[in-house]
N, C-alpha and C positions, 0 to 999 in steps of 0.2 A: 504493500500500500504506500503510495506516495504522499508526502506532506510538505508544506512550505513553512519555513521558519526563517530566522535571521542569523547571520554569521557572528555578530558581535553587538554589544550594547551600543546605542547611539542616542542622540538627542537633537531637538530642534526647538527654537523659541521664537516668539513674536509678541508684539504689543497690540492690544485691542482696547481702545478707549481708556488708555493709561493703566490698564491691568496687564501684567506680564504673565504670559503662559509659557511653560516649559514642558515639552513632551519628552518622556524617556521611554526607551524600549530596551528589553533585555531578554535573551533566550533563556528559558527555564524548562525544567523537565518534571518538577514536582511542586506540590502546593507549598512545601517548606521553602523551596528556592524562591517561589513567587513572593511569599510573605516576607522573606528575608530581603528581597530587592525593594519591596514597598517600604519596609522599615528603614532601609538604607537611604532612600530618597527623602523620607520624612526626617531623618536625622540631619541630612544635608540642608533641609529647608524648614527648620523648626519655626521660623517666623512667617512662613507662607500662610495665606488665608485658607487654602485647601490643597490637599494632595489626593486627587481622585484617581481611581485606577480600574483596570479590568485585566483579567488574564484568562487564557484558554490553554488547556493541556490535553495531550493525548491520554495521559494517565487517568483512568476512571472517567474519561470524557468530562473532566472538571472544568467549570467556567464560573467566574465570580466577577462582580463589579461593585463599586461603591461611589456614591456622590460626595462622601466626606463633608457633609454639611451644606452642600449646594442644594437648591430645590430639587425634590424628587424627580428622577428621570432626565435631568439636564446635563449630567456629567458622565457617570459610570456607564450608562447604556449607550450614549453616543460613542464613547471610547471603544466599548465592546463591539459595536456595530462596524466600526472601521476595521478592527482586527478580523471579524467574521467575513466581511465583504472582500477583504484582501486575501482571504483563504489561509490565514496564518494560524499556526498552532504552536504549542510549546513556547508561548510568548507572554510577557507581562508588559503592560503599558501603564505608566503613571504620568498624569498631567498635573503639574504644579501651577497654582495661581497665586500671584501677589495682587491683591485688590488695589485698584488705582483710584477709587473714590467715585467712579461713575457706574451706576447700575446698568447691567446689560439686558435684563429681562430674560424670560425663559428661552425665547427663540435665539437671542444673542448668545446665551450660555451654551445652548446645544451646538450652535455654529462654531463657537470658540473652542469647545472641547473636542469637537469633530476635527477641526483644523489642527489642534495640538497633536492629536493622535496621528492624523494623516501626514502631517509634515515630518513626524518622526519616522513613519513607515517609508516615506519617500527618501529619507536620508539613510535608510538601512540597506545593507547588502543582503538580498534575499537568497535563501538556499532552498533548492528543490530536492528534498531527500527521498530516496527510494531504496527498497531492498535490492541489493546488488551482489554479484559474484566477482571476486577478484580472480582473474585468469592469468596463468603464466603460459605464454606461447613460445615454443622453441622451433625455429625453422632455418633451413639453409639460406645462404645469401641469394642464391639464384631464384628462390621463391618469395623472397621478402617483398619485392615490388608488387606482388599480387594482393597483398593484404590490406593496404590502405583503404581501398574502396569498400572492401567487406566491412572493415571497422566503421566506416562512415555510414554504411547502409543500416547498421545495427545500433548506431549512436554509442558505440563503444569508446571509452575514454582511455587513451594510452597514457600511462603514468611514467613509464620508464622503459628505456631500450638499452640493452647491453650488446656490444658487438665484440665477439671473441671468435672462437672456432665456428660458431654459428650466431644467429641473432636470437636473443631472449627478450621477449616483450611482456611487460606487466601492464594489464589493462583492467578496466571496470566496465561491466555491462549489467543492465537491469536483469534481475533474477529470472523473470519470465522469458527473456530473450536468450539466456545463456546457452541452452541446449541447441537451439537453432543456429546460433552463431558458431558453436563448436562443430556442428554438422557441415555448415557452409565452409568453414576453414579447411576441414579435412577434405571436402569435395574439391575445393579450389586448388589444393596442393596435392591432389591425388593420393592422399594418405601420408604423404611425406612431411608430417608436422606433428608436434606434440602440443596438446592443449590440456592443461591441468587446472583444477579449481584449487586456489590457495586458501581462500576463506570467503565467508558470506558476511556482509556488513551493510550498513546504511551509507549511501554515497550521495554526494551533492552533485546532481546532474545539471544544476544551473551554472556550474563552472564552464568557462569557455576554454 
């Protein structure tokens, strides 16, 4: 099963009618990690008016959000909706607000917290994770040139190539495509190739 998350923590900020909004995103895998991140942001911004948040996890399909004192439904839900619409999971977003003295109204708050979360998402490096197999391919130099198009056809990602007595290639391919890729490689090289599974992992196929 594929899922989208982010590669590393990030942030974005803007001013709306003298109120400062700072959106923070962090990759998390458990509720404990999400709560720890929320507490970390609260500790950084003890003087902030609000630290509103939402998180979505694959673990137990958990999802939570909080308005942290803002009018009901104007902060936590908009943040959550941004994460959901972007298709992100294993993610926690906190939007901090320093009140600037001008009331924004319910509609203004929804727009501001939506922007706080969306700006942070836009600043993030997205990862598209999928169940994958790491394959080690060993082939003679004379057959090496035939492989590039096969790898491309199966969206296989070459991680390493070693050139010694023969060519040894380490690559990643989506788990559901691994067997067909193996068959295609053997067919392309008329059996004169070794294709071994090194391990099964989650791999970021958003990498170029």
